[in-house]
Steps between C-alpha positions, in 0.01 A plus 500: 500500500165395363488408127260625228415309185301671228302286257471662165154591351271247329602149567722279719660355196637856418617529846701185474633618161610825657685320782678301250632801323249549219504872427151490328324480844293800556627758740349562850231775500563553870807429686445511886769572751555238765206492746569384854260233641279697752635456854156508660398199289812309588420553863161354447652192348401586137748347259350582158240709323391655173401832354341586172538859379401660166750771393431753229806672339509798266697524178743717694581190716332672797261321744141617435303277735532191714205289638539203733239241396577221735720414796541231763616749764461884479866550615617342175283736297632807697863390460440444114335847451782668699751341267335632176638862523859339505428275200609522137237499239528418126182548295421278199562631156266493197657574162811619681309746726447460881129465590306509825541148638297302755657199659422285809770406756463194709742534797553186697682548840687237686727548794802409265417756237232583245385410152337754265282372206415755249211471265363718212163631577356333799414146609316573831179340357664164575500568877296241694236613741636522856858441370621836654420717796422769241385469140247659277135387514266481198192731456257216609674495848422873572239608757340699218584554136760761421346851521651745257570854599643593165479253200467670170470274204780498240468754213396344167628763258259596210771437240535131623118451481496649146772266403312210645776410751338280754577216738550411865764588757549301818701653787612376830576714798500526878300716728693560810363548860462886431293429183782613271539321163854335490705330235245479201616279216343399173411123508360500140414757241373517137670829435797682652339839491190372680732330759682824573175702534367225746809526706504874517147495623536224767822659634281787614233302672429502874280289703366498865753297717418121450450275788447130573361385834513864612881509431679720243620281202692510175276383216590377157268599223445396138332761284361476141431790275318458161523746225262495206400778268122578486300285254381681189141630554 
């Protein structure tokens, strides 16, 4: 039987502590079932591979969305996505209450088993160009700039303007091959309310399908919103 090891979230040091019996190591957000090494790849002489997948989990411990952001072979990505409905999810807690949680899984396949590395948020920005058969491109690699179909700016409530609440919010998100915004997260924000308003707006955005060298692509985007009350006349 193939074996599976789950590395706890955050750091390898915590993983080692958990293996040594330290009960303070954080629990796994996603526990995958055993995934068989794809037979078709074995027949082709492939002995290892890797998949990166972002997983969004609701407070009710249900899977909201999953997005593959990189893979060495598509069969590994297909096998990982197929396993998610049989997985166990545990959302993070804030002040004792479960919250919507985004985590990245890096699943490394070998013919003798698999290793799952779980990370808070996402770390796909560290992918090297050409490292995978499939990975996101940056906006500068597109055939043309992203063309919005629906992209309403975040609402800046009058009461916040009157209170002088201002600042910038930086979001990161993906636009998939269909032009849909996926997995938006707040990279930095001066104000939590402004961050929430920015997220709510971007989640509704839609673009024309992006392409690079005439091929549909997944693109990673960094977006900044600036909120400032009007200057007194």
